[in-house]
DRENPA-3360 file (N, C-alpha, C; in nm, 2 decimals, always signed):
BEGIN
1 = MPELSQES = +0.08/-0.12/-0.03/-0.03/+0.01/+0.01/+0.09/+0.12/-0.01 ~ +0.04/+0.24/-0.06/+0.11/+0.35/-0.07/+0.15/+0.39/+0.06 ~ +0.28/+0.42/+0.11/+0.28/+0.44/+0.24/+0.36/+0.57/+0.21 ~ +0.35/+0.71/+0.32/+0.44/+0.77/+0.31/+0.54/+0.85/+0.43 ~ +0.61/+0.91/+0.35/+0.79/+0.92/+0.49/+0.70/+1.00/+0.63 ~ +0.74/+0.99/+0.74/+0.75/+1.05/+0.83/+0.76/+1.20/+0.83 ~ +0.87/+1.22/+0.72/+0.93/+1.40/+0.73/+0.76/+1.44/+0.64 ~ +0.68/+1.42/+0.59/+0.55/+1.45/+0.54/+0.50/+1.47/+0.68;
9 = ERRRAMLP = +0.46/+1.41/+0.78/+0.38/+1.40/+0.88/+0.43/+1.55/+0.95 ~ +0.56/+1.58/+0.95/+0.59/+1.66/+1.03/+0.60/+1.82/+0.95 ~ +0.57/+1.80/+0.83/+0.56/+1.91/+0.75/+0.41/+1.94/+0.78 ~ +0.31/+1.82/+0.75/+0.18/+1.86/+0.78/+0.10/+1.93/+0.89 ~ +0.20/+1.95/+1.02/+0.15/+1.99/+1.15/+0.18/+2.17/+1.12 ~ +0.27/+2.19/+1.04/+0.30/+2.36/+1.01/+0.24/+2.42/+0.91 ~ +0.19/+2.36/+0.76/+0.18/+2.43/+0.67/+0.05/+2.34/+0.60 ~ -0.06/+2.44/+0.57/-0.16/+2.41/+0.50/-0.18/+2.32/+0.36;
17 = WGGAEVTG = -0.04/+2.33/+0.30/-0.01/+2.23/+0.20/+0.16/+2.18/+0.22 ~ +0.13/+2.05/+0.20/+0.26/+2.02/+0.18/+0.28/+1.91/+0.09 ~ +0.42/+1.84/+0.09/+0.44/+1.74/+0.01/+0.45/+1.61/+0.04 ~ +0.47/+1.49/-0.05/+0.48/+1.35/+0.01/+0.52/+1.29/-0.06 ~ +0.57/+1.15/-0.04/+0.65/+1.07/-0.15/+0.57/+0.91/-0.14 ~ +0.54/+0.83/-0.27/+0.46/+0.74/-0.22/+0.54/+0.66/-0.26 ~ +0.52/+0.53/-0.18/+0.56/+0.42/-0.20/+0.49/+0.30/-0.20 ~ +0.45/+0.20/-0.30/+0.36/+0.13/-0.27/+0.30/+0.09/-0.40;
25 = PSMVPTLY = +0.23/-0.03/-0.46/+0.20/-0.01/-0.59/-0.02/-0.03/-0.57 ~ -0.05/+0.04/-0.46/-0.22/+0.02/-0.49/-0.27/+0.10/-0.55 ~ -0.19/+0.24/-0.58/-0.27/+0.34/-0.62/-0.25/+0.31/-0.78 ~ -0.19/+0.21/-0.85/-0.14/+0.24/-1.01/-0.25/+0.19/-1.03 ~ -0.29/+0.28/-1.17/-0.22/+0.36/-1.29/-0.26/+0.49/-1.21 ~ -0.30/+0.54/-1.12/-0.31/+0.70/-1.10/-0.20/+0.74/-1.00 ~ -0.11/+0.66/-0.93/+0.01/+0.71/-0.86/+0.09/+0.58/-0.87 ~ +0.23/+0.59/-0.88/+0.33/+0.49/-0.87/+0.45/+0.55/-0.78;
33 = HGDHLVVQ = +0.52/+0.42/-0.73/+0.60/+0.44/-0.65/+0.69/+0.54/-0.70 ~ +0.71/+0.63/-0.59/+0.83/+0.75/-0.64/+0.79/+0.88/-0.66 ~ +0.67/+0.86/-0.67/+0.56/+0.98/-0.70/+0.60/+1.08/-0.63 ~ +0.58/+1.20/-0.62/+0.59/+1.28/-0.56/+0.40/+1.37/-0.55 ~ +0.39/+1.42/-0.42/+0.27/+1.42/-0.43/+0.22/+1.60/-0.37 ~ +0.15/+1.64/-0.39/+0.13/+1.78/-0.38/-0.05/+1.79/-0.28 ~ +0.00/+1.80/-0.16/-0.14/+1.76/-0.02/-0.18/+1.90/+0.02 ~ -0.28/+1.90/+0.01/-0.40/+1.99/+0.10/-0.44/+1.95/+0.23;
41 = WGARVRAG = -0.35/+1.96/+0.36/-0.40/+1.90/+0.45/-0.51/+1.97/+0.51 ~ -0.61/+1.90/+0.59/-0.74/+1.96/+0.62/-0.85/+1.99/+0.57 ~ -0.82/+1.94/+0.38/-0.93/+2.02/+0.31/-1.03/+1.95/+0.34 ~ -1.15/+1.96/+0.26/-1.24/+1.91/+0.26/-1.29/+1.80/+0.18 ~ -1.31/+1.65/+0.15/-1.30/+1.58/+0.08/-1.45/+1.54/+0.02 ~ -1.46/+1.50/-0.09/-1.59/+1.43/-0.16/-1.54/+1.27/-0.23 ~ -1.63/+1.24/-0.23/-1.59/+1.10/-0.25/-1.54/+1.12/-0.44 ~ -1.47/+0.98/-0.49/-1.35/+1.02/-0.53/-1.24/+1.08/-0.57;
49 = DVVVLRHP = -1.20/+1.16/-0.42/-1.11/+1.23/-0.40/-1.01/+1.17/-0.35 ~ -0.84/+1.13/-0.43/-0.73/+1.09/-0.33/-0.68/+1.10/-0.21 ~ -0.69/+1.06/-0.12/-0.66/+1.11/+0.00/-0.55/+1.06/+0.07 ~ -0.53/+1.14/+0.18/-0.36/+1.11/+0.24/-0.50/+1.08/+0.42 ~ -0.41/+0.93/+0.46/-0.50/+0.91/+0.56/-0.40/+0.86/+0.70 ~ -0.44/+0.85/+0.79/-0.40/+0.72/+0.90/-0.44/+0.56/+0.89 ~ -0.36/+0.51/+0.90/-0.43/+0.36/+0.89/-0.44/+0.31/+0.99 ~ -0.63/+0.27/+0.98/-0.68/+0.25/+1.08/-0.62/+0.17/+1.21;
57 = FQQDLLVV = -0.49/+0.06/+1.17/-0.44/-0.02/+1.29/-0.34/+0.02/+1.31 ~ -0.29/+0.06/+1.25/-0.18/+0.12/+1.25/-0.10/+0.27/+1.23 ~ -0.14/+0.33/+1.34/-0.15/+0.47/+1.31/-0.04/+0.61/+1.29 ~ +0.03/+0.52/+1.30/+0.18/+0.58/+1.29/+0.25/+0.59/+1.12 ~ +0.15/+0.50/+1.04/+0.17/+0.48/+0.91/+0.05/+0.60/+0.87 ~ +0.11/+0.62/+0.75/+0.02/+0.74/+0.64/-0.01/+0.69/+0.52 ~ -0.11/+0.66/+0.45/-0.16/+0.60/+0.35/-0.19/+0.69/+0.24 ~ -0.22/+0.65/+0.11/-0.29/+0.70/-0.04/-0.39/+0.65/-0.03;
65 = KRAAERRE = -0.50/+0.67/-0.04/-0.62/+0.56/-0.13/-0.74/+0.69/-0.16 ~ -0.81/+0.68/-0.21/-0.90/+0.68/-0.34/-1.03/+0.70/-0.21 ~ -1.09/+0.80/-0.20/-1.25/+0.80/-0.10/-1.35/+0.76/-0.18 ~ -1.41/+0.64/-0.16/-1.48/+0.58/-0.24/-1.60/+0.66/-0.22 ~ -1.64/+0.62/-0.11/-1.83/+0.67/-0.03/-1.78/+0.71/+0.12 ~ -1.88/+0.78/+0.17/-1.92/+0.84/+0.27/-2.00/+0.72/+0.36 ~ -1.97/+0.64/+0.42/-2.05/+0.60/+0.54/-2.09/+0.56/+0.69 ~ -2.16/+0.54/+0.74/-2.18/+0.55/+0.88/-2.07/+0.54/+0.95;
73 = GGWWVLGD = -1.97/+0.62/+1.02/-1.88/+0.64/+1.08/-1.77/+0.67/+1.01 ~ -1.77/+0.70/+0.90/-1.65/+0.70/+0.81/-1.65/+0.75/+0.69 ~ -1.53/+0.71/+0.58/-1.51/+0.67/+0.45/-1.49/+0.52/+0.42 ~ -1.55/+0.48/+0.27/-1.48/+0.39/+0.24/-1.36/+0.40/+0.14 ~ -1.28/+0.32/+0.18/-1.16/+0.37/+0.06/-1.12/+0.31/-0.01 ~ -1.05/+0.33/-0.10/-1.01/+0.16/-0.23/-0.88/+0.22/-0.26 ~ -0.79/+0.13/-0.34/-0.69/+0.16/-0.39/-0.73/+0.12/-0.55 ~ -0.68/+0.20/-0.64/-0.70/+0.22/-0.77/-0.57/+0.06/-0.80;
81 = NAYAGGDS = -0.56/+0.00/-0.75/-0.52/-0.14/-0.83/-0.56/-0.23/-0.71 ~ -0.69/-0.31/-0.79/-0.78/-0.42/-0.69/-0.69/-0.54/-0.64 ~ -0.58/-0.50/-0.73/-0.52/-0.64/-0.69/-0.42/-0.64/-0.57 ~ -0.36/-0.51/-0.53/-0.27/-0.44/-0.42/-0.30/-0.49/-0.30 ~ -0.49/-0.46/-0.28/-0.50/-0.43/-0.17/-0.48/-0.36/-0.03 ~ -0.49/-0.39/+0.08/-0.46/-0.27/+0.16/-0.56/-0.16/+0.16 ~ -0.70/-0.17/+0.17/-0.77/-0.10/+0.19/-0.90/-0.12/+0.25 ~ -1.06/-0.05/+0.21/-1.12/-0.09/+0.35/-1.17/-0.22/+0.31;
89 = TDYGTVPT = -1.14/-0.28/+0.21/-1.17/-0.42/+0.19/-1.12/-0.54/+0.29 ~ -1.03/-0.48/+0.34/-0.95/-0.52/+0.43/-0.96/-0.46/+0.62 ~ -0.96/-0.36/+0.59/-0.99/-0.34/+0.72/-1.11/-0.22/+0.77 ~ -1.20/-0.20/+0.68/-1.34/-0.18/+0.68/-1.30/+0.02/+0.68 ~ -1.45/+0.06/+0.74/-1.42/+0.19/+0.76/-1.35/+0.29/+0.82 ~ -1.30/+0.35/+0.71/-1.16/+0.48/+0.80/-1.26/+0.62/+0.88 ~ -1.24/+0.59/+1.00/-1.32/+0.71/+1.10/-1.24/+0.85/+1.02 ~ -1.33/+0.94/+1.04/-1.34/+1.07/+0.93/-1.18/+1.11/+0.99;
97 = ELVLGKVW = -1.19/+1.14/+1.13/-1.08/+1.19/+1.21/-0.92/+1.18/+1.10 ~ -0.92/+1.02/+1.05/-0.83/+0.97/+1.05/-0.79/+1.01/+0.88 ~ -0.88/+1.06/+0.78/-0.86/+1.12/+0.67/-0.78/+1.23/+0.69 ~ -0.66/+1.32/+0.67/-0.56/+1.41/+0.66/-0.55/+1.48/+0.55 ~ -0.59/+1.49/+0.45/-0.59/+1.59/+0.34/-0.60/+1.53/+0.21 ~ -0.58/+1.67/+0.14/-0.66/+1.59/-0.01/-0.50/+1.59/-0.12 ~ -0.53/+1.51/-0.21/-0.44/+1.50/-0.30/-0.46/+1.62/-0.44 ~ -0.37/+1.67/-0.50/-0.42/+1.77/-0.58/-0.32/+1.74/-0.68;
105 = LRYRPPRF = -0.21/+1.72/-0.68/-0.09/+1.71/-0.76/+0.00/+1.62/-0.75 ~ +0.04/+1.57/-0.86/+0.14/+1.47/-0.84/+0.26/+1.48/-0.96 ~ +0.41/+1.47/-0.92/+0.48/+1.49/-1.01/+0.58/+1.36/-0.98 ~ +0.65/+1.35/-1.13/+0.75/+1.22/-1.09/+0.91/+1.27/-1.11 ~ +0.97/+1.26/-1.03/+1.13/+1.32/-1.06/+1.18/+1.25/-1.17 ~ +1.26/+1.33/-1.23/+1.36/+1.25/-1.35/+1.43/+1.18/-1.27 ~ +1.42/+1.05/-1.38/+1.52/+0.98/-1.34/+1.58/+0.93/-1.50 ~ +1.69/+1.00/-1.52/+1.77/+1.00/-1.62/+1.89/+0.90/-1.57;
113 = GSGQRSPF = +1.94/+0.83/-1.62/+2.05/+0.73/-1.65/+2.16/+0.80/-1.69 ~ +2.27/+0.80/-1.65/+2.42/+0.88/-1.73/+2.35/+0.87/-1.85 ~ +2.46/+0.97/-1.92/+2.42/+1.00/-2.07/+2.29/+1.05/-2.16 ~ +2.19/+1.01/-2.03/+2.04/+0.96/-2.11/+1.95/+1.17/-2.09 ~ +2.02/+1.25/-2.10/+1.96/+1.37/-2.02/+2.00/+1.44/-2.19 ~ +1.94/+1.39/-2.29/+1.92/+1.45/-2.41/+1.80/+1.59/-2.37 ~ +1.80/+1.64/-2.50/+1.71/+1.75/-2.49/+1.57/+1.70/-2.52 ~ +1.59/+1.58/-2.59/+1.42/+1.52/-2.59/+1.39/+1.43/-2.48;
121 = ALLRWAVS = +1.47/+1.37/-2.38/+1.42/+1.34/-2.25/+1.36/+1.41/-2.19 ~ +1.45/+1.49/-2.19/+1.39/+1.59/-2.11/+1.28/+1.70/-2.15 ~ +1.24/+1.67/-2.24/+1.11/+1.74/-2.31/+0.99/+1.67/-2.26 ~ +1.04/+1.53/-2.28/+0.93/+1.39/-2.25/+0.90/+1.42/-2.13 ~ +1.05/+1.41/-2.03/+1.00/+1.38/-1.86/+0.91/+1.53/-1.84 ~ +0.95/+1.67/-1.90/+0.88/+1.78/-1.85/+0.70/+1.76/-1.88 ~ +0.68/+1.74/-1.98/+0.55/+1.67/-2.06/+0.48/+1.59/-1.95 ~ +0.54/+1.53/-1.93/+0.45/+1.41/-1.83/+0.49/+1.39/-1.71;
129 = AARPVLAD = +0.55/+1.50/-1.64/+0.64/+1.46/-1.50/+0.46/+1.56/-1.41 ~ +0.46/+1.65/-1.42/+0.33/+1.67/-1.32/+0.17/+1.66/-1.38 ~ +0.14/+1.58/-1.34/-0.02/+1.61/-1.35/-0.11/+1.63/-1.23 ~ -0.22/+1.69/-1.25/-0.35/+1.70/-1.12/-0.43/+1.57/-1.05 ~ -0.40/+1.53/-0.99/-0.50/+1.41/-0.96/-0.65/+1.45/-0.94 ~ -0.71/+1.37/-1.04/-0.86/+1.39/-1.05/-0.93/+1.35/-0.96 ~ -1.05/+1.38/-0.92/-1.18/+1.28/-0.83/-1.22/+1.19/-0.91 ~ -1.23/+1.08/-0.92/-1.28/+0.98/-1.00/-1.40/+0.94/-0.98;
137 = RSVSKRLR = -1.54/+1.01/-1.01/-1.68/+0.97/-1.00/-1.69/+0.80/-1.00 ~ -1.64/+0.77/-1.09/-1.65/+0.62/-1.14/-1.62/+0.51/-1.05 ~ -1.58/+0.56/-0.92/-1.53/+0.43/-0.79/-1.60/+0.36/-0.76 ~ -1.74/+0.48/-0.72/-1.89/+0.39/-0.65/-1.91/+0.34/-0.72 ~ -1.93/+0.31/-0.87/-1.98/+0.20/-0.92/-1.87/+0.05/-0.96 ~ -1.74/+0.10/-0.93/-1.64/-0.01/-0.94/-1.69/-0.07/-0.74 ~ -1.71/+0.02/-0.66/-1.73/-0.04/-0.55/-1.91/-0.11/-0.56 ~ -1.97/-0.05/-0.60/-2.13/-0.18/-0.61/-2.08/-0.29/-0.70;
145 = AR = -2.02/-0.30/-0.82/-2.02/-0.41/-0.88/-1.93/-0.50/-0.84 ~ -1.89/-0.49/-0.74/-1.80/-0.59/-0.64/-1.89/-0.71/-0.60;
% end
């Protein structure tokens, strides 16, 4: 499951906007291991938003998931990669107070090997590096189909 660094937690306490780094495959194809995120801490969450939350059973662990729907007691969250697990299908509804913020943007740091810094490679990276993380309203349909 995507896990966020503890440095992200320290910065969150000081600023309403912050960054985080993703580790793990559960949000593929939306987010990949190594992606960096721009997070608005304390933002209003709606169904379909990608959110940062504390893991319900391991609250020192921050994870990123998609808020599928509001339920009694909190949010039902799902990873975009159904095969990776580690979402509400494993641990149930996440209490609202454990949902910490909303992800607005992801950017991929450059991964150039030695000698691969051609102008074309830089241009290709620049075009694909930063993308908004959009709310996917179709996730509730996926939930009902299970």
